[in-house]
PDB file of N, CA, C, O and CB in Angstrom:
ATOM      1  N   MET A   1     -10.787   9.557   0.202  1.00  0.00           N
ATOM      2  CA  MET A   1     -11.089   8.402   1.016  1.00  0.00           C
ATOM      3  C   MET A   1     -12.408   7.759   0.582  1.00  0.00           C
ATOM      4  O   MET A   1     -12.557   6.539   0.640  1.00  0.00           O
ATOM      5  CB  MET A   1     -11.145   8.795   2.488  1.00  0.00           C
ATOM      6  N   GLU A   2     -13.367   8.589   0.145  1.00  0.00           N
ATOM      7  CA  GLU A   2     -14.648   8.057  -0.293  1.00  0.00           C
ATOM      8  C   GLU A   2     -14.494   7.200  -1.541  1.00  0.00           C
ATOM      9  O   GLU A   2     -15.189   6.196  -1.695  1.00  0.00           O
ATOM     10  CB  GLU A   2     -15.627   9.190  -0.555  1.00  0.00           C
ATOM     11  N   VAL A   3     -13.595   7.587  -2.423  1.00  0.00           N
ATOM     12  CA  VAL A   3     -13.375   6.823  -3.652  1.00  0.00           C
ATOM     13  C   VAL A   3     -12.839   5.439  -3.306  1.00  0.00           C
ATOM     14  O   VAL A   3     -13.276   4.442  -3.883  1.00  0.00           O
ATOM     15  CB  VAL A   3     -12.395   7.567  -4.597  1.00  0.00           C
ATOM     16  N   PHE A   4     -11.901   5.371  -2.375  1.00  0.00           N
ATOM     17  CA  PHE A   4     -11.334   4.092  -1.946  1.00  0.00           C
ATOM     18  C   PHE A   4     -12.413   3.207  -1.341  1.00  0.00           C
ATOM     19  O   PHE A   4     -12.460   2.009  -1.621  1.00  0.00           O
ATOM     20  CB  PHE A   4     -10.198   4.313  -0.933  1.00  0.00           C
ATOM     21  N   GLN A   5     -13.276   3.778  -0.520  1.00  0.00           N
ATOM     22  CA  GLN A   5     -14.358   3.012   0.113  1.00  0.00           C
ATOM     23  C   GLN A   5     -15.342   2.509  -0.940  1.00  0.00           C
ATOM     24  O   GLN A   5     -15.833   1.385  -0.841  1.00  0.00           O
ATOM     25  CB  GLN A   5     -15.095   3.876   1.162  1.00  0.00           C
ATOM     26  N   GLU A   6     -15.634   3.337  -1.952  1.00  0.00           N
ATOM     27  CA  GLU A   6     -16.548   2.920  -3.017  1.00  0.00           C
ATOM     28  C   GLU A   6     -15.956   1.774  -3.835  1.00  0.00           C
ATOM     29  O   GLU A   6     -16.669   0.845  -4.215  1.00  0.00           O
ATOM     30  CB  GLU A   6     -16.874   4.106  -3.934  1.00  0.00           C
ATOM     31  N   ILE A   7     -14.661   1.840  -4.103  1.00  0.00           N
ATOM     32  CA  ILE A   7     -13.997   0.757  -4.833  1.00  0.00           C
ATOM     33  C   ILE A   7     -14.086  -0.536  -4.044  1.00  0.00           C
ATOM     34  O   ILE A   7     -14.386  -1.588  -4.609  1.00  0.00           O
ATOM     35  CB  ILE A   7     -12.524   1.107  -5.119  1.00  0.00           C
ATOM     36  N   LEU A   8     -13.830  -0.470  -2.748  1.00  0.00           N
ATOM     37  CA  LEU A   8     -13.904  -1.669  -1.911  1.00  0.00           C
ATOM     38  C   LEU A   8     -15.318  -2.222  -1.851  1.00  0.00           C
ATOM     39  O   LEU A   8     -15.500  -3.440  -1.847  1.00  0.00           O
ATOM     40  CB  LEU A   8     -13.409  -1.364  -0.502  1.00  0.00           C
ATOM     41  N   ASN A   9     -16.317  -1.361  -1.805  1.00  0.00           N
ATOM     42  CA  ASN A   9     -17.702  -1.820  -1.696  1.00  0.00           C
ATOM     43  C   ASN A   9     -18.232  -2.397  -2.999  1.00  0.00           C
ATOM     44  O   ASN A   9     -18.919  -3.418  -2.988  1.00  0.00           O
ATOM     45  CB  ASN A   9     -18.587  -0.683  -1.253  1.00  0.00           C
ATOM     46  N   LYS A  10     -17.921  -1.754  -4.126  1.00  0.00           N
ATOM     47  CA  LYS A  10     -18.526  -2.159  -5.393  1.00  0.00           C
ATOM     48  C   LYS A  10     -17.640  -3.043  -6.256  1.00  0.00           C
ATOM     49  O   LYS A  10     -18.141  -3.790  -7.096  1.00  0.00           O
ATOM     50  CB  LYS A  10     -18.900  -0.952  -6.166  1.00  0.00           C
ATOM     51  N   HIS A  11     -16.332  -2.968  -6.060  1.00  0.00           N
ATOM     52  CA  HIS A  11     -15.417  -3.653  -6.970  1.00  0.00           C
ATOM     53  C   HIS A  11     -14.309  -4.391  -6.222  1.00  0.00           C
ATOM     54  O   HIS A  11     -13.151  -4.357  -6.637  1.00  0.00           O
ATOM     55  CB  HIS A  11     -14.805  -2.657  -7.939  1.00  0.00           C
ATOM     56  N   LEU A  12     -14.652  -5.045  -5.146  1.00  0.00           N
ATOM     57  CA  LEU A  12     -13.639  -5.710  -4.316  1.00  0.00           C
ATOM     58  C   LEU A  12     -12.897  -6.793  -5.077  1.00  0.00           C
ATOM     59  O   LEU A  12     -11.670  -6.859  -5.009  1.00  0.00           O
ATOM     60  CB  LEU A  12     -14.283  -6.309  -3.082  1.00  0.00           C
ATOM     61  N   GLY A  13     -13.610  -7.641  -5.798  1.00  0.00           N
ATOM     62  CA  GLY A  13     -12.971  -8.721  -6.547  1.00  0.00           C
ATOM     63  C   GLY A  13     -12.001  -8.194  -7.592  1.00  0.00           C
ATOM     64  O   GLY A  13     -10.901  -8.724  -7.744  1.00  0.00           O
ATOM     65  N   LYS A  14     -12.400  -7.162  -8.306  1.00  0.00           N
ATOM     66  CA  LYS A  14     -11.534  -6.574  -9.322  1.00  0.00           C
ATOM     67  C   LYS A  14     -10.294  -5.949  -8.690  1.00  0.00           C
ATOM     68  O   LYS A  14      -9.183  -6.097  -9.199  1.00  0.00           O
ATOM     69  CB  LYS A  14     -12.300  -5.525 -10.132  1.00  0.00           C
ATOM     70  N   ALA A  15     -10.499  -5.243  -7.566  1.00  0.00           N
ATOM     71  CA  ALA A  15      -9.379  -4.598  -6.900  1.00  0.00           C
ATOM     72  C   ALA A  15      -8.377  -5.623  -6.381  1.00  0.00           C
ATOM     73  O   ALA A  15      -7.168  -5.439  -6.522  1.00  0.00           O
ATOM     74  CB  ALA A  15      -9.878  -3.729  -5.757  1.00  0.00           C
ATOM     75  N   VAL A  16      -8.870  -6.688  -5.791  1.00  0.00           N
ATOM     76  CA  VAL A  16      -7.992  -7.752  -5.295  1.00  0.00           C
ATOM     77  C   VAL A  16      -7.267  -8.413  -6.458  1.00  0.00           C
ATOM     78  O   VAL A  16      -6.077  -8.711  -6.355  1.00  0.00           O
ATOM     79  CB  VAL A  16      -8.798  -8.804  -4.497  1.00  0.00           C
ATOM     80  N   GLY A  17      -7.967  -8.644  -7.560  1.00  0.00           N
ATOM     81  CA  GLY A  17      -7.349  -9.237  -8.742  1.00  0.00           C
ATOM     82  C   GLY A  17      -6.234  -8.377  -9.308  1.00  0.00           C
ATOM     83  O   GLY A  17      -5.182  -8.888  -9.691  1.00  0.00           O
ATOM     84  N   VAL A  18      -6.462  -7.071  -9.359  1.00  0.00           N
ATOM     85  CA  VAL A  18      -5.434  -6.158  -9.860  1.00  0.00           C
ATOM     86  C   VAL A  18      -4.221  -6.153  -8.940  1.00  0.00           C
ATOM     87  O   VAL A  18      -3.085  -6.174  -9.412  1.00  0.00           O
ATOM     88  CB  VAL A  18      -5.998  -4.735 -10.000  1.00  0.00           C
ATOM     89  N   ILE A  19      -4.450  -6.126  -7.647  1.00  0.00           N
ATOM     90  CA  ILE A  19      -3.339  -6.115  -6.689  1.00  0.00           C
ATOM     91  C   ILE A  19      -2.543  -7.409  -6.780  1.00  0.00           C
ATOM     92  O   ILE A  19      -1.312  -7.381  -6.792  1.00  0.00           O
ATOM     93  CB  ILE A  19      -3.859  -5.911  -5.252  1.00  0.00           C
ATOM     94  N   LEU A  20      -3.239  -8.547  -6.846  1.00  0.00           N
ATOM     95  CA  LEU A  20      -2.540  -9.829  -6.963  1.00  0.00           C
ATOM     96  C   LEU A  20      -1.781  -9.926  -8.273  1.00  0.00           C
ATOM     97  O   LEU A  20      -0.663 -10.440  -8.300  1.00  0.00           O
ATOM     98  CB  LEU A  20      -3.526 -10.986  -6.849  1.00  0.00           C
ATOM     99  N   GLY A  21      -2.368  -9.440  -9.360  1.00  0.00           N
ATOM    100  CA  GLY A  21      -1.686  -9.438 -10.645  1.00  0.00           C
ATOM    101  C   GLY A  21      -0.446  -8.566 -10.629  1.00  0.00           C
ATOM    102  O   GLY A  21       0.580  -8.931 -11.203  1.00  0.00           O
ATOM    103  N   LEU A  22      -0.532  -7.429  -9.983  1.00  0.00           N
ATOM    104  CA  LEU A  22       0.619  -6.534  -9.862  1.00  0.00           C
ATOM    105  C   LEU A  22       1.733  -7.178  -9.046  1.00  0.00           C
ATOM    106  O   LEU A  22       2.904  -7.106  -9.418  1.00  0.00           O
ATOM    107  CB  LEU A  22       0.199  -5.208  -9.221  1.00  0.00           C
ATOM    108  N   ILE A  23       1.370  -7.800  -7.948  1.00  0.00           N
ATOM    109  CA  ILE A  23       2.371  -8.470  -7.108  1.00  0.00           C
ATOM    110  C   ILE A  23       3.031  -9.603  -7.883  1.00  0.00           C
ATOM    111  O   ILE A  23       4.252  -9.753  -7.838  1.00  0.00           O
ATOM    112  CB  ILE A  23       1.726  -9.014  -5.809  1.00  0.00           C
ATOM    113  N   TYR A  24       2.226 -10.412  -8.602  1.00  0.00           N
ATOM    114  CA  TYR A  24       2.797 -11.502  -9.384  1.00  0.00           C
ATOM    115  C   TYR A  24       3.711 -10.967 -10.482  1.00  0.00           C
ATOM    116  O   TYR A  24       4.781 -11.525 -10.723  1.00  0.00           O
ATOM    117  CB  TYR A  24       1.685 -12.359  -9.994  1.00  0.00           C
ATOM    118  N   GLY A  25       3.302  -9.904 -11.138  1.00  0.00           N
ATOM    119  CA  GLY A  25       4.134  -9.309 -12.177  1.00  0.00           C
ATOM    120  C   GLY A  25       5.470  -8.842 -11.642  1.00  0.00           C
ATOM    121  O   GLY A  25       6.507  -9.057 -12.271  1.00  0.00           O
ATOM    122  N   LEU A  26       5.450  -8.206 -10.487  1.00  0.00           N
ATOM    123  CA  LEU A  26       6.703  -7.750  -9.875  1.00  0.00           C
ATOM    124  C   LEU A  26       7.593  -8.927  -9.477  1.00  0.00           C
ATOM    125  O   LEU A  26       8.810  -8.879  -9.659  1.00  0.00           O
ATOM    126  CB  LEU A  26       6.408  -6.883  -8.646  1.00  0.00           C
ATOM    127  N   LEU A  27       6.985  -9.977  -8.937  1.00  0.00           N
ATOM    128  CA  LEU A  27       7.759 -11.175  -8.586  1.00  0.00           C
ATOM    129  C   LEU A  27       8.369 -11.815  -9.833  1.00  0.00           C
ATOM    130  O   LEU A  27       9.524 -12.240  -9.810  1.00  0.00           O
ATOM    131  CB  LEU A  27       6.868 -12.197  -7.850  1.00  0.00           C
ATOM    132  N   ALA A  28       7.601 -11.885 -10.917  1.00  0.00           N
ATOM    133  CA  ALA A  28       8.090 -12.485 -12.154  1.00  0.00           C
ATOM    134  C   ALA A  28       9.247 -11.676 -12.727  1.00  0.00           C
ATOM    135  O   ALA A  28      10.209 -12.250 -13.240  1.00  0.00           O
ATOM    136  CB  ALA A  28       6.960 -12.592 -13.181  1.00  0.00           C
ATOM    137  N   ILE A  29       9.165 -10.367 -12.647  1.00  0.00           N
ATOM    138  CA  ILE A  29      10.253  -9.522 -13.150  1.00  0.00           C
ATOM    139  C   ILE A  29      11.500  -9.697 -12.292  1.00  0.00           C
ATOM    140  O   ILE A  29      12.609  -9.811 -12.813  1.00  0.00           O
ATOM    141  CB  ILE A  29       9.827  -8.038 -13.175  1.00  0.00           C
ATOM    142  N   LYS A  30      11.315  -9.716 -10.995  1.00  0.00           N
ATOM    143  CA  LYS A  30      12.474  -9.770 -10.091  1.00  0.00           C
ATOM    144  C   LYS A  30      13.116 -11.167 -10.045  1.00  0.00           C
ATOM    145  O   LYS A  30      14.341 -11.279 -10.072  1.00  0.00           O
ATOM    146  CB  LYS A  30      12.051  -9.352  -8.680  1.00  0.00           C
ATOM    147  N   TYR A  31      12.306 -12.227  -9.975  1.00  0.00           N
ATOM    148  CA  TYR A  31      12.835 -13.569  -9.737  1.00  0.00           C
ATOM    149  C   TYR A  31      12.711 -14.522 -10.926  1.00  0.00           C
ATOM    150  O   TYR A  31      13.327 -15.588 -10.920  1.00  0.00           O
ATOM    151  CB  TYR A  31      12.139 -14.166  -8.569  1.00  0.00           C
ATOM    152  N   GLY A  32      11.945 -14.168 -11.924  1.00  0.00           N
ATOM    153  CA  GLY A  32      11.734 -15.053 -13.056  1.00  0.00           C
ATOM    154  C   GLY A  32      10.392 -15.744 -12.954  1.00  0.00           C
ATOM    155  O   GLY A  32       9.774 -15.784 -11.890  1.00  0.00           O
ATOM    156  N   PHE A  33       9.948 -16.290 -14.079  1.00  0.00           N
ATOM    157  CA  PHE A  33       8.603 -16.859 -14.175  1.00  0.00           C
ATOM    158  C   PHE A  33       8.401 -18.041 -13.234  1.00  0.00           C
ATOM    159  O   PHE A  33       7.412 -18.073 -12.503  1.00  0.00           O
ATOM    160  CB  PHE A  33       8.326 -17.293 -15.598  1.00  0.00           C
ATOM    161  N   PHE A  34       9.304 -19.006 -13.232  1.00  0.00           N
ATOM    162  CA  PHE A  34       9.080 -20.232 -12.463  1.00  0.00           C
ATOM    163  C   PHE A  34       9.204 -20.005 -10.956  1.00  0.00           C
ATOM    164  O   PHE A  34       8.471 -20.616 -10.179  1.00  0.00           O
ATOM    165  CB  PHE A  34      10.063 -21.303 -12.900  1.00  0.00           C
ATOM    166  N   LYS A  35      10.113 -19.145 -10.543  1.00  0.00           N
ATOM    167  CA  LYS A  35      10.210 -18.841  -9.109  1.00  0.00           C
ATOM    168  C   LYS A  35       8.972 -18.082  -8.645  1.00  0.00           C
ATOM    169  O   LYS A  35       8.468 -18.314  -7.546  1.00  0.00           O
ATOM    170  CB  LYS A  35      11.487 -18.018  -8.807  1.00  0.00           C
ATOM    171  N   ALA A  36       8.485 -17.172  -9.488  1.00  0.00           N
ATOM    172  CA  ALA A  36       7.266 -16.443  -9.144  1.00  0.00           C
ATOM    173  C   ALA A  36       6.074 -17.392  -9.115  1.00  0.00           C
ATOM    174  O   ALA A  36       5.195 -17.253  -8.264  1.00  0.00           O
ATOM    175  CB  ALA A  36       7.016 -15.295 -10.145  1.00  0.00           C
ATOM    176  N   LEU A  37       6.032 -18.344 -10.025  1.00  0.00           N
ATOM    177  CA  LEU A  37       4.961 -19.337 -10.043  1.00  0.00           C
ATOM    178  C   LEU A  37       4.991 -20.187  -8.773  1.00  0.00           C
ATOM    179  O   LEU A  37       3.942 -20.501  -8.211  1.00  0.00           O
ATOM    180  CB  LEU A  37       5.080 -20.233 -11.287  1.00  0.00           C
ATOM    181  N   PHE A  38       6.187 -20.558  -8.323  1.00  0.00           N
ATOM    182  CA  PHE A  38       6.334 -21.315  -7.080  1.00  0.00           C
ATOM    183  C   PHE A  38       5.790 -20.512  -5.894  1.00  0.00           C
ATOM    184  O   PHE A  38       5.076 -21.053  -5.049  1.00  0.00           O
ATOM    185  CB  PHE A  38       7.816 -21.682  -6.843  1.00  0.00           C
ATOM    186  N   VAL A  39       6.127 -19.228  -5.838  1.00  0.00           N
ATOM    187  CA  VAL A  39       5.629 -18.370  -4.759  1.00  0.00           C
ATOM    188  C   VAL A  39       4.104 -18.284  -4.829  1.00  0.00           C
ATOM    189  O   VAL A  39       3.432 -18.317  -3.798  1.00  0.00           O
ATOM    190  CB  VAL A  39       6.260 -16.949  -4.847  1.00  0.00           C
ATOM    191  N   LEU A  40       3.563 -18.175  -6.032  1.00  0.00           N
ATOM    192  CA  LEU A  40       2.117 -18.112  -6.207  1.00  0.00           C
ATOM    193  C   LEU A  40       1.447 -19.399  -5.728  1.00  0.00           C
ATOM    194  O   LEU A  40       0.404 -19.348  -5.075  1.00  0.00           O
ATOM    195  CB  LEU A  40       1.771 -17.852  -7.674  1.00  0.00           C
ATOM    196  N   ILE A  41       2.030 -20.535  -6.043  1.00  0.00           N
ATOM    197  CA  ILE A  41       1.478 -21.824  -5.603  1.00  0.00           C
ATOM    198  C   ILE A  41       1.538 -21.936  -4.075  1.00  0.00           C
ATOM    199  O   ILE A  41       0.590 -22.404  -3.444  1.00  0.00           O
ATOM    200  CB  ILE A  41       2.250 -23.003  -6.260  1.00  0.00           C
ATOM    201  N   CYS A  42       2.650 -21.506  -3.494  1.00  0.00           N
ATOM    202  CA  CYS A  42       2.763 -21.538  -2.026  1.00  0.00           C
ATOM    203  C   CYS A  42       1.727 -20.623  -1.375  1.00  0.00           C
ATOM    204  O   CYS A  42       1.133 -20.985  -0.360  1.00  0.00           O
ATOM    205  CB  CYS A  42       4.183 -21.123  -1.585  1.00  0.00           C
ATOM    206  N   ALA A  43       1.509 -19.451  -1.947  1.00  0.00           N
ATOM    207  CA  ALA A  43       0.518 -18.522  -1.402  1.00  0.00           C
ATOM    208  C   ALA A  43      -0.885 -19.116  -1.508  1.00  0.00           C
ATOM    209  O   ALA A  43      -1.681 -19.004  -0.576  1.00  0.00           O
ATOM    210  CB  ALA A  43       0.583 -17.168  -2.138  1.00  0.00           C
ATOM    211  N   ALA A  44      -1.185 -19.746  -2.641  1.00  0.00           N
ATOM    212  CA  ALA A  44      -2.508 -20.361  -2.816  1.00  0.00           C
ATOM    213  C   ALA A  44      -2.709 -21.509  -1.829  1.00  0.00           C
ATOM    214  O   ALA A  44      -3.795 -21.664  -1.270  1.00  0.00           O
ATOM    215  CB  ALA A  44      -2.680 -20.871  -4.262  1.00  0.00           C
ATOM    216  N   LEU A  45      -1.678 -22.303  -1.617  1.00  0.00           N
ATOM    217  CA  LEU A  45      -1.756 -23.395  -0.654  1.00  0.00           C
ATOM    218  C   LEU A  45      -1.944 -22.846   0.760  1.00  0.00           C
ATOM    219  O   LEU A  45      -2.735 -23.385   1.534  1.00  0.00           O
ATOM    220  CB  LEU A  45      -0.490 -24.271  -0.726  1.00  0.00           C
ATOM    221  N   GLY A  46      -1.236 -21.796   1.093  1.00  0.00           N
ATOM    222  CA  GLY A  46      -1.403 -21.156   2.400  1.00  0.00           C
ATOM    223  C   GLY A  46      -2.803 -20.607   2.588  1.00  0.00           C
ATOM    224  O   GLY A  46      -3.380 -20.718   3.669  1.00  0.00           O
ATOM    225  N   TYR A  47      -3.350 -20.014   1.532  1.00  0.00           N
ATOM    226  CA  TYR A  47      -4.723 -19.513   1.592  1.00  0.00           C
ATOM    227  C   TYR A  47      -5.702 -20.661   1.832  1.00  0.00           C
ATOM    228  O   TYR A  47      -6.608 -20.552   2.658  1.00  0.00           O
ATOM    229  CB  TYR A  47      -5.082 -18.766   0.292  1.00  0.00           C
ATOM    230  N   TYR A  48      -5.513 -21.757   1.103  1.00  0.00           N
ATOM    231  CA  TYR A  48      -6.404 -22.909   1.229  1.00  0.00           C
ATOM    232  C   TYR A  48      -6.366 -23.472   2.650  1.00  0.00           C
ATOM    233  O   TYR A  48      -7.409 -23.747   3.244  1.00  0.00           O
ATOM    234  CB  TYR A  48      -6.019 -23.999   0.214  1.00  0.00           C
ATOM    235  N   ILE A  49      -5.168 -23.640   3.184  1.00  0.00           N
ATOM    236  CA  ILE A  49      -5.033 -24.177   4.542  1.00  0.00           C
ATOM    237  C   ILE A  49      -5.646 -23.214   5.557  1.00  0.00           C
ATOM    238  O   ILE A  49      -6.349 -23.644   6.472  1.00  0.00           O
ATOM    239  CB  ILE A  49      -3.545 -24.439   4.881  1.00  0.00           C
ATOM    240  N   GLY A  50      -5.386 -21.915   5.402  1.00  0.00           N
ATOM    241  CA  GLY A  50      -5.957 -20.920   6.306  1.00  0.00           C
ATOM    242  C   GLY A  50      -7.473 -20.894   6.249  1.00  0.00           C
ATOM    243  O   GLY A  50      -8.137 -20.761   7.277  1.00  0.00           O
ATOM    244  N   LYS A  51      -8.022 -21.023   5.042  1.00  0.00           N
ATOM    245  CA  LYS A  51      -9.475 -21.047   4.880  1.00  0.00           C
ATOM    246  C   LYS A  51     -10.064 -22.259   5.585  1.00  0.00           C
ATOM    247  O   LYS A  51     -11.098 -22.159   6.246  1.00  0.00           O
ATOM    248  CB  LYS A  51      -9.857 -21.059   3.390  1.00  0.00           C
ATOM    249  N   ARG A  52      -9.400 -23.409   5.442  1.00  0.00           N
ATOM    250  CA  ARG A  52      -9.881 -24.620   6.107  1.00  0.00           C
ATOM    251  C   ARG A  52      -9.793 -24.488   7.626  1.00  0.00           C
ATOM    252  O   ARG A  52     -10.671 -24.968   8.342  1.00  0.00           O
ATOM    253  CB  ARG A  52      -9.080 -25.839   5.638  1.00  0.00           C
ATOM    254  N   LEU A  53      -8.744 -23.844   8.117  1.00  0.00           N
ATOM    255  CA  LEU A  53      -8.628 -23.633   9.568  1.00  0.00           C
ATOM    256  C   LEU A  53      -9.745 -22.725  10.063  1.00  0.00           C
ATOM    257  O   LEU A  53     -10.312 -22.962  11.129  1.00  0.00           O
ATOM    258  CB  LEU A  53      -7.252 -23.025   9.925  1.00  0.00           C
ATOM    259  N   ASP A  54     -10.064 -21.688   9.296  1.00  0.00           N
ATOM    260  CA  ASP A  54     -11.157 -20.793   9.680  1.00  0.00           C
ATOM    261  C   ASP A  54     -12.493 -21.526   9.715  1.00  0.00           C
ATOM    262  O   ASP A  54     -13.361 -21.208  10.528  1.00  0.00           O
ATOM    263  CB  ASP A  54     -11.238 -19.611   8.715  1.00  0.00           C
ATOM    264  N   GLU A  55     -12.656 -22.510   8.827  1.00  0.00           N
ATOM    265  CA  GLU A  55     -13.889 -23.279   8.783  1.00  0.00           C
ATOM    266  C   GLU A  55     -13.891 -24.421   9.787  1.00  0.00           C
ATOM    267  O   GLU A  55     -14.861 -25.172   9.882  1.00  0.00           O
ATOM    268  CB  GLU A  55     -14.110 -23.819   7.395  1.00  0.00           C
ATOM    269  N   LYS A  56     -12.800 -24.547  10.534  1.00  0.00           N
ATOM    270  CA  LYS A  56     -12.646 -25.567  11.571  1.00  0.00           C
ATOM    271  C   LYS A  56     -12.795 -26.987  10.996  1.00  0.00           C
ATOM    272  O   LYS A  56     -13.498 -27.826  11.561  1.00  0.00           O
ATOM    273  CB  LYS A  56     -13.678 -25.341  12.688  1.00  0.00           C
ATOM    274  N   VAL A  57     -12.130 -27.235   9.878  1.00  0.00           N
ATOM    275  CA  VAL A  57     -12.149 -28.543   9.234  1.00  0.00           C
ATOM    276  C   VAL A  57     -11.154 -29.454   9.952  1.00  0.00           C
ATOM    277  O   VAL A  57     -10.060 -29.021  10.314  1.00  0.00           O
ATOM    278  CB  VAL A  57     -11.808 -28.428   7.711  1.00  0.00           C
ATOM    279  N   ASP A  58     -11.533 -30.708  10.155  1.00  0.00           N
ATOM    280  CA  ASP A  58     -10.653 -31.688  10.781  1.00  0.00           C
ATOM    281  C   ASP A  58      -9.638 -32.159   9.738  1.00  0.00           C
ATOM    282  O   ASP A  58      -9.997 -32.864   8.796  1.00  0.00           O
ATOM    283  CB  ASP A  58     -11.469 -32.894  11.362  1.00  0.00           C
ATOM    284  N   PHE A  59      -8.377 -31.771   9.904  1.00  0.00           N
ATOM    285  CA  PHE A  59      -7.352 -32.102   8.926  1.00  0.00           C
ATOM    286  C   PHE A  59      -7.059 -33.593   8.870  1.00  0.00           C
ATOM    287  O   PHE A  59      -6.672 -34.102   7.818  1.00  0.00           O
ATOM    288  CB  PHE A  59      -6.091 -31.351   9.234  1.00  0.00           C
ATOM    289  N   ARG A  60      -7.233 -34.298   9.970  1.00  0.00           N
ATOM    290  CA  ARG A  60      -7.018 -35.744   9.968  1.00  0.00           C
ATOM    291  C   ARG A  60      -8.018 -36.418   9.032  1.00  0.00           C
ATOM    292  O   ARG A  60      -7.655 -37.297   8.251  1.00  0.00           O
ATOM    293  CB  ARG A  60      -7.142 -36.319  11.398  1.00  0.00           C
ATOM    294  N   GLU A  61      -9.272 -35.998   9.120  1.00  0.00           N
ATOM    295  CA  GLU A  61     -10.308 -36.543   8.244  1.00  0.00           C
ATOM    296  C   GLU A  61     -10.048 -36.150   6.782  1.00  0.00           C
ATOM    297  O   GLU A  61     -10.209 -36.976   5.884  1.00  0.00           O
ATOM    298  CB  GLU A  61     -11.701 -36.050   8.691  1.00  0.00           C
ATOM    299  N   LEU A  62      -9.656 -34.926   6.547  1.00  0.00           N
ATOM    300  CA  LEU A  62      -9.347 -34.472   5.192  1.00  0.00           C
ATOM    301  C   LEU A  62      -8.179 -35.255   4.603  1.00  0.00           C
ATOM    302  O   LEU A  62      -8.221 -35.658   3.441  1.00  0.00           O
ATOM    303  CB  LEU A  62      -9.029 -32.975   5.190  1.00  0.00           C
ATOM    304  N   PHE A  63      -7.135 -35.470   5.404  1.00  0.00           N
ATOM    305  CA  PHE A  63      -5.965 -36.222   4.950  1.00  0.00           C
ATOM    306  C   PHE A  63      -6.341 -37.660   4.607  1.00  0.00           C
ATOM    307  O   PHE A  63      -5.932 -38.186   3.572  1.00  0.00           O
ATOM    308  CB  PHE A  63      -4.868 -36.206   6.023  1.00  0.00           C
ATOM    309  N   LEU A  64      -7.124 -38.292   5.485  1.00  0.00           N
ATOM    310  CA  LEU A  64      -7.549 -39.669   5.231  1.00  0.00           C
ATOM    311  C   LEU A  64      -8.436 -39.770   3.994  1.00  0.00           C
ATOM    312  O   LEU A  64      -8.353 -40.741   3.241  1.00  0.00           O
ATOM    313  CB  LEU A  64      -8.289 -40.221   6.442  1.00  0.00           C
ATOM    314  N   ARG A  65      -9.269 -38.781   3.793  1.00  0.00           N
ATOM    315  CA  ARG A  65     -10.134 -38.792   2.605  1.00  0.00           C
ATOM    316  C   ARG A  65      -9.331 -38.605   1.327  1.00  0.00           C
ATOM    317  O   ARG A  65      -9.672 -39.189   0.299  1.00  0.00           O
ATOM    318  CB  ARG A  65     -11.197 -37.699   2.710  1.00  0.00           C
ATOM    319  N   LEU A  66      -8.272 -37.802   1.368  1.00  0.00           N
ATOM    320  CA  LEU A  66      -7.441 -37.564   0.178  1.00  0.00           C
ATOM    321  C   LEU A  66      -6.575 -38.765  -0.170  1.00  0.00           C
ATOM    322  O   LEU A  66      -6.363 -39.045  -1.350  1.00  0.00           O
ATOM    323  CB  LEU A  66      -6.557 -36.347   0.391  1.00  0.00           C
ATOM    324  N   PHE A  67      -6.064 -39.485   0.839  1.00  0.00           N
ATOM    325  CA  PHE A  67      -5.086 -40.528   0.616  1.00  0.00           C
ATOM    326  C   PHE A  67      -5.573 -41.932   0.954  1.00  0.00           C
ATOM    327  O   PHE A  67      -4.765 -42.821   1.222  1.00  0.00           O
ATOM    328  CB  PHE A  67      -3.879 -40.231   1.403  1.00  0.00           C
ATOM    329  N   ARG A  68      -6.875 -42.134   0.943  1.00  0.00           N
ATOM    330  CA  ARG A  68      -7.398 -43.480   1.198  1.00  0.00           C
ATOM    331  C   ARG A  68      -7.159 -44.353  -0.026  1.00  0.00           C
ATOM    332  O   ARG A  68      -6.966 -43.864  -1.140  1.00  0.00           O
ATOM    333  CB  ARG A  68      -8.914 -43.436   1.551  1.00  0.00           C
ATOM    334  N   GLU A  69      -7.179 -45.639   0.213  1.00  0.00           N
ATOM    335  CA  GLU A  69      -7.007 -46.594  -0.889  1.00  0.00           C
ATOM    336  C   GLU A  69      -8.263 -46.604  -1.751  1.00  0.00           C
ATOM    337  O   GLU A  69      -9.383 -46.499  -1.252  1.00  0.00           O
ATOM    338  CB  GLU A  69      -6.704 -48.024  -0.349  1.00  0.00           C
ATOM    339  N   ARG A  70      -8.048 -46.732  -3.052  1.00  0.00           N
ATOM    340  CA  ARG A  70      -9.190 -46.729  -3.972  1.00  0.00           C
ATOM    341  C   ARG A  70      -9.351 -48.038  -4.621  1.00  0.00           C
ATOM    342  O   ARG A  70     -10.263 -48.220  -5.428  1.00  0.00           O
ATOM    343  CB  ARG A  70      -9.049 -45.673  -5.016  1.00  0.00           C
TER     344      ARG A  70
END
């Protein structure tokens, strides 16, 4: 258990990267490259939206800023 805690404390980014890479690899093997890529894009979009919700960002303002006339 101490080894797991040390990995989380000192190497969190690497551990998360390895886990995400493993999950993507398994998805690519099971469903193919493009379907796995689609799942990855959906997960990244979900993360982005969740992060913005945690930061209490006004989505109406964000939407207007993204799609305003230039």
